[in-house]
N, C-alpha and C positions, 0 to 999 in steps of 0.2 A: 584318135584316142580310144575312143570307144566305137569298134565296129563292129560287123556280123561275127568276126571270128573270135573277138573277146567274148562276145554274149554266147556263143556256141560252146566254148571252153567252159563256162562258168554254168551252164544249164544243162550240158550235157547233150543239146539238140541243136540241128542243122538251122541255126537261123538265117534266113534268106536278106531280110532288109531289116535295117533299124534307123529310126528317126527321132533324134532329141528333139521333144516337144516344148520342155521349159527346162532352165536351169536358175536357180535360186543360190545366191551366194548369202549364206547364213553365217552369223559369228562364229559358230562351232562347226560349219559343215558346209559341203558341196552338195545341192541335191539335183539329180537330172530325174525327168519324166521321161521314159524310154518306152517308145512303141516298136513291138517287133512283130515281123510275119515269119512264121514257120513253112508258110507255103505262098508265093507269089500271088495265088488264087485268093487268098484267105482274105474275106471280106470284113472279119473281124478280129484286128490285130491285138496281140497280147502287151497289155500295159503294166509295167512294173516301175518301182521307184529305186534308184540306184543312189545310196548315201555314201559321201567320200568323206575321209578325215585325212588330210593332208598337212601335218604340223608345220613344215616348212612354209608351205603357201599361207597358210593362216597368220603364221608370225610376221610375215612380208609386209601385210595391210592391216593388222590390227595391234596395238600398243598396249600391252601389259606386262606385270612383271613376271622375269623368268619362272620363279615359283608357282604363279598360278598358270604357266604353261604346262609345267611339269604335272600339276593337278589334272590339268585337261587333257594330257598324254596319258595318264591312268584311268580317266574316266573313258577315252575311246578305247583303250585295250580291255576295260572293263565291259564294255557294250559287246566288242567283236568276241571275247568270251562266252558271254551270255547266249547271244544270237548263235554262235558256232553248235552250242550245246542244244540249241532247240532246233535246229536247221532242216532234221531228216521229216521227210513227208508224215511218216508214222507218227511222229511226236508232234507235228504242226495240225495233225487231224485228231490227235488225242485233246489237246489243248481245247481246240474249238468244241468237241464234245462236253468237255466238263466246262465249257462256259467262260473259257479265257480267250477273249476276242481280240486277239493281235494280228497285225499283217503276219502272213505267213513269211519266214525266212527262207528265200529260195536259195543263196548262196553267200558265202562269205570269203575274203581274202584278204591277205596281209602281206605286203613289199615292203622289202628292204634294200638299200644301195649293196649290202655284202650281208647276206644272209646269217644271223647270228647263229652261234654253234651249240646254245642252250635249248635247242630243241622247240617244237610249236609250240608248246603249251605255256601261257605268261601268266603267273599269279598275279593278281593285284592284292589279295589279301595281306595286310600287314606293311605292303608299302607305303600306303598313306601315313601310317603313324610312322614310318621312316622320314618321309617329306616333312611333317610336323616338326619332328624331334630336330631336323636339319634346319628349318625355319627359327627354332626358337634357337638353336646353335649360334647361325649367322647373326641373328639379333643381338646376340648376347657377346659378339666378337671371339666365340669358339671356334676351332676348327671343325668342320664335319665333313666326312668322306663324300665323295660325289656320287649322285643319285644313281648314274649307272654302274656303281659297285653294289646297289641295293636290287639292281633290275635284272639281275639272273646269275648262273654259276659263271658265266663267262663275261670279261670285262671287253667283250669285243664292241669297242667305240669307234666313232668316225673321229679320228685325232686330225689335228691340224698338219701333222708330219704325212698323213697318208690321205688328202683331202679328196683324191680322185674317187675313193669310196662314199662319198657323201653325194647325197643328190644335187644335182646342178643348180636346183633352185636354193639352194644355200645360199649361194650369191647374192640373191635378193634379198637377204635378211639386213636389218640395220645393224651395223659394224659392231656395236656392244653386246649384241646377241649371238652373232656368228662364230665367235669361240666357244661361247658356251652351247651353242647347239651341236659343233662338232664333238663336244667332250659329253655330251648327254644320250645315251644310247636310246633312249624313250623317244626323245624327239625327231628320230630318223625312220619313224615308222608311218606308213601310211596303209589306211585300210578301205575296203571296199564292201559295203553290204548292199543285197539286192531283196527288195521286199514286193510282197503282191503292193499294189497301187491300191490306196484308199481314194476311191472316186469321191470329189467333193461335190459332184452331182447327186449323188446318193447319200452322202453322210455329210452333215454339218458341224461347225463349231461355234460356241459364244465365247464373248468375254466373260462374264459370269453366270453360274450355274442357278436354274431354278430348281425348285423342289425335285419337280420328276426327274431333270438331268442330273441332281444331285443323287437320286436313290439309285438311276443307273448305274453313275460311276462307282457308286459304293458296292453296288452289286457284282461288278467287273472285279474290283479291288477284292472283295472276299473271295469270288472265284480264282484269282490270282494266286491270293496266300493259301487257301484250301490246297490247290495244284502243289504246290513247292511245299506243304507243311511236313515237318519230317516226321515221318512213321517209326523208325528206328535207327541206330546208331549209323547203320550202313546202307541206307535206303539208294535208291538210283541217283538222288541227287547230291550225294556225298563229295563225289570229286567237283561238282561245279560250285557247290558252296566253298570248298578249299581255295579256288581259283578266285572268287568274286571279292569284292570288298569286305573288310571286316564286318562292316554295319552299313547298309543300306541308306541312301539319303544324301543329298548335296550338303545339308548342313551339318554333318557331324564335325565336330570339334577337329578331328585328325586331319578332313578334308578341307577345312578352312584356317589354316595357318596365319592368315593375314588378318583375321578379326581379331579387335580389342575388346575381350570380354569382360575386362575392368572396367570400360565404359558405358555398361548398361546403366548405371546411376543417371551419368550424365545424358545419354541419349534419351531417359525418360522424362528428366529435367525439360530438356528442349522439346519435346514433345507436348508438354505441359505449357510451353511457353507459345509454341505455334498454335495449337488449339486449346484456348483458356475458356471456350463456353462451358456452362455449367452443364450442358447435354452432350459434351464431351469431355476431353481430360479436366477439364475444370472441376468437375467433381472427383476426381482421384489425386489433385494437386494438393494433398495434405502429409501430415508426417507420418502415418500408417502406410501410405503408399511407398512414399519414398524409403521409408526404412526395409520393407518388404523388397523393394529393388536392390538395396545395399546387401541385404541378405542373400538376395538371387544371386549376385555376384560373385559371393564367397562360395556358393553350391553348385558353379558350372562344372567343376573337376568330379565332385561327387555324383552329381547326376550322370554324367558320362561313365563314370565307372560302375554306377549302379547297373546300367544298361549293359555295357560290356560283360558283368559279370554274369547274367541271365544267359541260360542256354538257349542256343539259337533253334527257332522252331520253323521259320520260313524265309522266304525271301521277299526284299521290298520292291516294289518299283522305283522309288525313291524320288520321282518329281511328277508326282501326278496333278499338272496343273492344266488350265484350259487349254492351251496350245499343245499340249500332248495328249488331247482326248476328243473323240468324233463320237456324235449320235446320230442314228435312224431309229426310224420306226421300225415294230419288230414285225417286218414282213417276211422275216426267216425263221418264224417261232416255232415253225413245225420241221425245221430241216435237219434234225438230228440231234438237237440239245438233250441231252438227258433229264429225265424229269424233274428231278430235284433243282436242275440248272434254270428250270424255266419258273415253278412254282410259286417264287418269291420274286420273281422278275417285273419290274415295271414295264409300262407300255413303250419305253424307249430301249434302245439297246447301246452299249457303250464299246468303244475301242479304244486302244491306247497306243501310243508309239512312243519313241525314244528311252534307249536304255543303259544311258551312261552311267547312271547313279544306282543300278540295280543292285542289291548286296545282302548280306545276312541280317537278322533280325529276330528277339524273342517274340515279336507279336507282330501284326500287321498296323498298330497302332500308328506307327510313324507316318505311314501314307495316308490314314484317316485324318489325323490331327492337321495334315499338310493341306488336303483338300479342302476339308471345312473353313481352315483360317485362311486359305489363299485363293479359293477358287469359287465360293458360294455369295450370291447375293446375302447382303446384310440381313434384312428381313427374314430370309429364310433360315439363315444361321441363328439370329435371336429367338425365333418362335420355334425352332425345332432341333436344336442342337442334340439333347438326350435323345429324343425320338430317332434321329437320323444315326447318331451312335448305336442305339437297340436295334436299328434295322440292319445296320451293316454287321454285328454281332449274330442276330438270326440267320441271315444270309451264309456267313462264314459256316456257323453249326450245320447248316442244311446241305452246305456244299461237303463238308467234311464228313459228313453223313454218308454222302454217296460213296465212300470208300467201300461201304458194306457191298455195293452193286459191282464193286471192280475188284473183290476179292481181299480187299483191305481191313483194318480195324480201324473205326473212327476215333481219332484222338478227343479227348474231353479238353473243354475250354469254356470256363465258367463267365456269368454274366460278372462276378465279383473280379474275378482276374482280368477281365477287358477293361472294366473302369479304372483299376489300379494301374493298369498298363497304360492308359489312355492319358494319366495324370503325369506320369514321367516323361512319356514321349512329347508330351504338349511341352514341357518346360525345356526340354532337350531342344526342340525347335524354336521355342520365343527365346531363350538365349544367344542364338545366332541371329533369327529375323530381327531383332530390336536393334542392337548395333549395328549390322550390316545392312539391311534392308529399309528399316523405319527411323533410324536417325538423321536428323536433317530434313525430314520431312515438314512440309508446310502447305498449307490451303493451295497455293499458286502450283506448287510441284504435284499434289496429289491431281488437280484439274488437270495437269498436262500429260499426267498418266493414264486420264480416262480412254480407253480405247486401245491403247496400246496394244500390239499382240504378244501375248508371254508375260504380260505384267501380272502381279498380284492384286487381289481385292484390298489386301492392309498396305499397298503401294498406293492407293488410288482413293479410298474411302475412309475418314477418320473416323467413322464410325465402328468400322471394323477393328481399327487401331484401338480405339476405347474399349472395345469387348475384349482384345487380346490380351489389354492391360489389365483389365478387372479381372477377368482368369486368372492371369498370372499371379496377381496379389492374392487371390482367394486360395491358390493353391499352394504358395509359398507359407501364408499362415495355416493352412491345413497340413503341410508335411513337415515343416520344419518349426 
């Protein structure tokens, strides 16, 4: 499947030898660690990471509703679009110089049994709202058009009458999904993404971030947001923004059609019953907090509309959790980072991966509240929340000021605006996290989740759950 000819075509170089060192079957993708030799005498082979998305393969081994597979398909197309846009060597180098430390994208490709006629570029912007509308129509018994009708200018789908155009793996799908797969254009794509390999011997990961690691991650996010900050109506990333999700972040309402937002009050009540101790939810099990959760339930649409109404300023990563972050000591601090990227840098450097949920945003606060709520040790969060928010803002402002050094005009972003954005983005995340991730948790489940790769701190630490509910109550009382 992946021979020397395949990698020679991808990389534009004559590859002599290929060794697949490791294969990982993840829930969302297949990961291959590949060792290449351009010369048989080369004693230091080049190592890269190949990330493959094949919806048919995934659907044949993982059971979940078709609507969720459609959302997954959108997220794969979204990552492909983002990685393709930043895949040239000059762009990779520029991002590194600006402190945006992500693995270099070496190649992207998309395959389809019969190439669609609507062109190479697929825009995911707006499609997520169509899917959400379809879910609402389906649940109410109303007719809604096929998703494939929303997926491009041409309804070039794999119909049952022409099943030979469908991938041969379609036959491995459960019977109840096979027909839907054949009708849905977006479910037939396969994506290959080639990245520089993040060597685990040089960089490490942790389950929960300490203070130093949190500051390094926030510095990385600040550089990321500053790099994509809108500097004019038609800047170099205008076309990319048009193609990405309308709003970055997996928790957005339009990307979560299965979340029962009206269960926010009952989900909170369940947490109070699961953690009745006074140092936990027991202190919040009162009339005022339950009233705040009832109020929040009525404000879900308002919160989302407020965020959608604000002009886009940057691009979010959309899933800044511990499993997508790597850290290393600053051994390379003199390797070319511009002065502004170093002056506020902690002793660690952070690198991020996984760009399925990148998308537009009115600020970078969505990434910040998600990181603080879901990746940071409880004591670090409790003792340093405001200081860490201020740290991010200072790093962002300094990174934005670097526009002077590259010939641009630094945008202004005040501390007051940063705080206002953080409040709204926090509630936007909380209204999804409470019913979807925290509803039904108890002490046994939290203990079982400890140490699981990719899980969030508020899925394993009742103190973080309590902190989040306290903050949500305070913000509801302040804003409404």
